[in-house]
C-alpha positions as CSV (number, residue, x, y, z in Angstrom):
1,M,206.3,4.1,-75.4
2,Q,207.3,7.3,-72.7
3,N,204.7,8.1,-70.1
4,L,202.3,10.4,-71.0
5,K,202.9,13.1,-68.5
6,L,199.5,15.5,-67.4
7,N,198.7,18.0,-64.6
8,Y,196.5,16.9,-62.4
9,F,194.5,19.9,-60.4
10,T,192.6,19.8,-57.5
11,D,190.6,22.0,-54.9
12,P,188.9,21.3,-52.0
13,G,186.1,19.3,-53.9
14,H,187.5,18.4,-57.2
15,G,190.1,17.2,-59.6
16,W,190.4,17.7,-63.3
17,V,193.6,16.3,-65.4
18,C,194.5,18.9,-68.3
19,V,194.8,17.2,-71.5
20,K,195.4,18.4,-74.8
21,L,192.2,18.2,-77.5
22,D,194.5,16.6,-80.1
23,K,195.1,13.7,-77.9
24,L,191.3,13.2,-77.4
25,Q,190.9,12.9,-80.8
26,D,193.6,11.0,-81.4
27,L,192.7,8.4,-78.8
28,G,188.9,8.5,-80.6
29,I,187.5,9.5,-77.3
30,A,186.8,13.4,-78.2
31,D,183.2,12.7,-78.7
32,Q,182.9,11.2,-75.4
33,I,184.0,13.5,-73.1
34,S,180.8,15.0,-70.6
35,T,179.8,18.5,-70.2
36,Y,181.2,18.3,-66.4
37,S,184.8,18.4,-68.0
38,Y,185.8,22.2,-69.1
39,M,188.0,23.4,-72.1
40,R,190.0,26.4,-72.4
41,G,192.5,27.0,-75.6
42,S,194.1,23.9,-77.0
43,S,193.6,22.2,-73.5
44,A,190.4,19.7,-72.1
45,Y,190.1,19.3,-68.3
46,L,188.4,16.2,-67.5
47,E,186.5,15.7,-64.5
48,E,188.0,12.9,-62.5
49,D,185.0,11.1,-61.7
50,C,184.0,10.0,-65.0
51,D,186.0,11.6,-67.8
52,L,189.0,10.6,-66.4
53,S,188.5,7.2,-66.8
54,L,187.5,7.4,-70.3
55,L,191.0,8.6,-70.9
56,F,192.9,5.6,-69.1
57,A,191.1,2.9,-70.6
58,A,191.8,4.6,-74.1
59,C,195.5,4.8,-73.1
60,D,195.9,1.0,-71.4
61,A,194.2,-0.1,-74.9
62,I,197.4,1.0,-76.5
63,D,199.6,0.6,-73.9
64,Q,200.1,4.4,-73.3
65,R,200.9,4.7,-69.3
66,I,200.1,8.3,-67.7
67,E,202.0,9.7,-65.2
68,L,199.6,12.5,-63.1
69,I,201.4,15.2,-61.8
70,T,199.2,16.9,-58.5
71,K,198.7,20.2,-58.4
72,H,196.6,21.6,-55.2
73,T,195.2,24.5,-54.1
74,N,193.1,25.0,-50.9
75,N,190.8,27.6,-53.1
76,R,188.4,27.5,-55.6
77,S,190.1,26.2,-58.6
78,P,189.7,28.4,-61.6
79,I,189.3,25.7,-63.6
80,R,185.4,25.8,-62.5
81,S,184.8,29.3,-64.4
82,Y,186.5,27.7,-67.9
83,A,184.0,26.9,-70.8
84,T,181.8,23.5,-70.7
85,Y,183.6,21.0,-72.5
86,Q,181.8,20.4,-75.9
87,A,183.4,18.2,-78.5
88,R,181.4,20.0,-81.4
89,A,183.8,22.9,-80.8
90,F,186.8,21.5,-82.6
91,A,185.7,18.8,-84.5
C-alpha cells in the first residue's frame, strides 16, 4: 500500500493535517473528530493534539503509512477561520 501523503500546516501556535472527508468516512472515524478541527470544501483540517492521533490509529489498523509534508507560516494560519468541523455536515 502506498503512503498516504498529507499536508501538515503549522503556524506559530498550532498545526493541522489536511485530509479528505471521504478518507475519514472510509476509515470510520468521521464521527469521532472534535470541533477543535476545521473543514473547508471536501477537506478536514485535523488539529494536531487530539484528532490527528485518531487518524494515525485508524491508518495503523489497516497498515496504511502516513507521510506528512510540513507547510509552515510565521503568520496566523487562515485555517483558523475555516468552518468548525461537524460530522453531520457531510454524513
